[in-house]
C-alpha positions in Angstrom: 128.0 110.0 108.9 128.2 113.7 108.3 126.2 115.8 110.8 124.1 117.4 108.1 123.1 114.0 106.8 121.7 113.0 110.2 119.7 116.2 110.5 116.1 116.0 109.2 115.0 118.7 106.9 112.6 121.1 108.4 109.6 120.1 106.2 110.4 116.4 105.9 108.0 113.9 107.5 108.9 112.3 110.9 110.9 109.1 110.8 108.6 106.1 110.9 110.2 103.5 113.1 107.1 101.9 114.8 105.4 98.9 113.3 101.8 97.6 113.8 100.8 94.0 113.2 97.2 93.1 112.7 95.4 89.9 111.9 93.1 89.9 108.9 90.8 87.5 107.0 92.3 86.7 103.6 89.3 88.5 101.9 89.9 91.6 104.0 93.6 91.8 103.0 92.6 91.2 99.3 90.1 94.0 99.5 92.5 96.4 101.2 95.2 95.6 98.6 92.7 96.2 95.7 91.6 99.5 97.2 95.2 100.6 97.6 96.0 99.6 94.1 93.0 101.5 92.7 94.0 104.6 94.5 97.6 104.3 93.4 99.0 103.9 96.8 101.0 101.2 98.5 99.1 99.0 100.9 101.0 100.5 103.9 100.3 104.1 102.8 96.7 103.3 102.1 96.2 101.7 105.5 98.1 104.4 107.4 96.0 107.2 105.8 92.7 105.4 106.6 93.8 104.7 110.2 94.9 108.3 110.7 91.5 109.6 109.5 89.6 107.2 111.8 91.8 108.0 114.8 91.5 111.8 114.2 87.7 111.6 113.9 87.3 109.5 117.1 89.9 111.5 119.2 88.6 114.9 118.1 85.0 113.7 118.6 86.0 113.0 122.2 87.3 116.5 122.6 91.0 115.5 122.9 94.2 116.5 121.1 95.3 114.2 118.3 98.9 113.2 119.2 100.2 113.1 115.6 98.7 116.6 114.9 100.0 118.2 118.1 103.7 117.7 117.1 103.3 119.6 113.8 
């Protein structure tokens, strides 16, 4: 592969290689899918954004640095 193809663009988002598995009740998953659909997002994007908001609130509330913001 050409070297330039391997280099990430300066403003591109970081590569997402990690996975998170959670167990849900069927009704929870249905509700999450519905909410994602209503907002025009994929389920993965919708969940990721909501988890980021919650993590940021809790971490900053504890007076700590949010790891995914520190790298930016």
